[in-house]
Structure formats: C-alpha cells, structure tokens
N, C-alpha and C positions, 0 to 999 in steps of 0.2 A: 504226758510225755510227749513229747513234739515228734511228730515224725521225722525219717532220716535225711528227708530233703528241705528240713528246714533247718535256719538256723536259731539255738536256743536266746533266749535274753539274757543280756551280758548283766549281772551285778554290779550296779552303782556304789561305790561307799563315798568317802567323805572326799572336799573336791583337793585337787592339788594345788597347792600354797606352797611359798617360799622359805625356805631353810632359814630360821630366825634363832639366834641364840644370844645368850645374858650378856654377849664380849661384842655385838656388831655395833652399838654405838659407840664404843672405846676404840675401835678399829677404824670406825671412819670419821671418828675427831683426829684422826694422825692426817688427814689430808691435808695438802699443803704448807706440813710441818718437815718433811724429808725433800731436800734438793731432788729435783728431777733428773739431774743427771747424773744421780746413783741409780747405777741400772742392779734389779736382782733376778735372782732366776731359785727355782727348786729343783734339787735334785733328788735321790733316790730317798722314800722312808719307809722301809720294808714291814712287815709282819714278822718279827724274829720272837713271837712267843714259841713258836711249834705246837700250837694248843689248835686240834681237830676233833672234831666228833661227828662220825658218820652211821651211827648205831641211834636206837632210841629214839630215833625223829629228829638228829643231827643232820644239817646242811653243809657242814665241813668246815671251815676255819672261823673261828668266833671272833675274829679282828678284821677289821676291814682293809683290802688290801687297796684303800683309794687314798691313804692319807695325804699323800702327795698334792694328789687334786683340790684335796682341802686347804693344804697351807698353801696353796696356790689362790684359791679363792680367798682366803684369810688375807692375800697379801693384795690381791686386787681390791679392796675394802679400804685398803690405809693409802691407795692413791698413790702408790710408789709405780717408777718406770717400770714395769715389769715384762720380762724376755721370757719366751717358751724353748726351753732347752730339754723338755723331756720326752719330744716328738720331733727328732730331726729329718726321718727319713725322708721327708719332703724336700724338704732344704737341701740334702746332702743329693739326693735323686735329682734336682734342677740343677745345681751346680755339673753334675758328673754330665747332665746332659748338653751343658755351656747354654742358659739361659737363664743361670744367676752366677754374679762372681758371690761365691761364700765369705772371703775376703771382707766384704763390704759390708757383713753384718755387724750389727751392732755389740759389742763386747759386753759382759757381763763384768759388774765389780765386785757382787758376793751372790752367794746361792746357800741357802738351805736345805741341809740333809739331815739324817740320824734314822732311827730304828720305834716301833713300837715292841719292847723287849722284856715286860714282864706280865705277866696273868695268872695271879694264883687264886683258887678257890679256900676264903678262907671258912673252916671248920662253922657252922651255924649252932642255932640251939634252937627247941621247941618246948610246947607243952600241951597236954589233952588232961582233961577232964571228964570222968562216965560218971552219970549219976541215974541207975533206972535204965543202962541202956541210951541216954540222952545226954550229950555234952559237949562243949566249944573244944577247937584244937586250932593251935598258933604256932608257927615256924617259921624262923628266918634265915638269913644269909647273906656273905656278901662277896663279892669279888674284887680284888686288887689289881688293878692296871696301870701299868707304868711305861714314859716315854721320856725319849733324850734327842734334842732337836739343837743344834750350832750353825752359827754363820760363816762360813771362811771366804776368806779374801782372796779372789782369784788370780790377783797380783804375785802376789809369793805365800799362798796357800796358809796362811796367817788364819788360825780359828780367833776371831774377833767377838763371837758371843756364845753364850750356851747355856741351857735350862734343864733339866732334869724336873719331871712332873708325873705325880701319883695320885691317884682317885678312888676311892671303893663303891664299888657298884652295889647299890641295895637292893634287896628284895625281900618280902614278905610274902607270909599265907596266912589266912583265917577262915575256920569253916565251921560250921556243925555237923556233927552225926547224931543221928537216930536209929536205932534196932529194936524194937518191940515186939511180941506179939499179941496180938488180940484174938483171944479166943482159938482159933487152930490156925489163925492167918500169922505170917511174919511179916511186917513191914520196915523196910530198910531204907533209912533215907539217909542221903550225904548232899551238902551245898557248903560252899566257899566261893573266896575271892582269891584271886593272886596279883600283885603290882610287884614291878620290877622296871629300874630306868634303864632305857636304852642303850644297850652298851657301845653302838658304836654314833648314837647322837652326844652321848657323854665324850666319846672319843672327841669327836666332833667342836666340843666344847673346851677341851685341853688343848686340840693344836690351836685353835684360834686366839687361849690364852697365851699357849706358849709364841706362838708369833708375835704378838703383844710386848712378850717380857723379851724376846730377843731384840725387836727394833728398840726397844727403852734402852737396852744396854747401848747401844752404838749413840745414844743421844744424853745432851745434858738433861737433866730432870726439870727444870725450867722449861724445856720447849713440852713435855707432856703431862704434864704435872692435872690441869685441869682433864685431859683424857683419863688418867689413871682413876679420879675422883669417880668416874661412870663405873668401875667395877665394884661390884658389892664384895664384901669380907665373905656376904654367904655362898658365893659363888667363884671366888678365886681368892685364894688367903695363904702366901707362899713368904716365908722369912729366907734372907739372905743379905749379905751386906751388898749384892749387885743386881738383886729386885729393884724391880719398879716401884712397889710400896714402900721400902725400908731408903731407897734414895730419894724420894716426894719427902719422905718423915725427915731426912738431914738437910735438906733443902729449906723447909716451913721452920724448923728451928734456927737454921742460921738467920733467916729473913725476920723471924721473931727476936733474936738477939741484936741482931741490926737497928731491928727499930726500936728496942727497948735505950742502945746506946745511944742514938740518936734524940729521942726523948730528954734521957736522963744531958743531953750536952745541951736542950735547948733550955731544958729547966738552971743549969749554971748560967747560962750566957744569961 
C-alpha cells in the first residue's frame, strides 16, 4: 500500500473508441438525399418504463435517460439540417438580455419525439446435472424492451411518420460445480461465465434504426433504397406497409414488372 501523501496508480482499461453501430452506414448513406431546406429537431424521449433497482447491487434505472441525445446523434449522421431545441436556456437568456433577437432564429419544420415505454422480464429457464458431486449448469433469460417514436410537422402539429420497435435482450450463464470429499477434506469448486447484451447499447441501435425508418417514411423508396440495403435482416427486420423494407420491395417489384413489360414490347416490335 502507498503512503497517504501519494496518489495511487490508476488502472487503465481499454482505450476510448467511437460508438459504432450496425446502422451507421445506412444513416450516413442518407447524406445529400434530404433537402437541406428542411430543418429537424429532437424533442423529449423519456424513459416511461418505470423500472428501477436500487438494492442487490442495482444502480438505479435500467434504461438510459439520454435517448434524445442518441437520436440527435443519429440525425446528425444523416446530414440533415439539425437544430438544437433541447437546451434553450442560453438562447432565451441572450434574448432576455437584448443581445439576440429570438425571432431571427431558424424555425423547425419537423421534430422527433416519443418514449421508451416497455421493459418486461421474460421468465427464463435452466438445467443442472450432478454426478458424484460434479456437474454443469446452464441458465438463460431475456428482457423485452420497446419504444415508439414519431415525427411531427411543426406547422400544423400533424404526425407524418411513426414507428414502434421492440427487441429481446438475451443473457445466459454457463458453469460447472464440484463438491468432493478427499479423506477428511471437503473441496468445493465453482466456475462459470455469463454473457448478456449491453442494454443501453441495444437501445442505441434501436433508436438509430428507428430514426432511419422515420426518415424513410417521409421519402420515396427510390431515394433511400440503396441505403436500406446496408441494413442486414439479422440486425433490423420489421414488417409493415410503411416500413422501409416493404417500400423498397414494392419499388423493385414494380421496376421488375416494368422491365419485363418493356422487354415484351421490344420482342413484339
């Protein structure tokens, strides 16, 4: 131990890195496809799950309280004209001091809002086998989390796009236990490993995907089709008449039908 008048050496873990998700490429692909004359902002996206844990090692709320910031980052990746409407105290303060005309601020055309509103613990299962005091064990459980986001037209309050998403967060544990008596000595051994998806990183991916889906509902499919191709079905697979995947599928079916009709016309001529 070091003396009280000297700092202890701090433990250094892995380096700081950029936050990268499976939806970054698709969002970046949207750059230049949305008119810069359209302005976007992010409203409140609160945690409405009501789930907290303060005992048994709990650290408070299960769900991030920064969902609005995450959506703002997702929008920034798309290259849209993005306005800050979440922290207005500085702007309003300068307006009150007379050093800024608030009426000269750029107005917003659309804003994204919603909530993270569902978090359910799905009962899991497991198994244990012991032969002669030695055996393996396995346990699995899941968390179901859901959110709803929408885009509102600020000129008339109309909701022009909306998307509900849900995801199961997977966790499992594998171990082995041994309790044997050798002579008069009891030897007890236990080892195991646990893995679980990072809940808040999974939420970030959901929010990124939701942002892409909201923007796609406001655009013709031909504009974002190649961007949608960058999203693997293993990472984001949703069905519905207004989803990006269904819209692109209808577009390509129409294009294939038109190409076939054109080929038949050429053959006849």
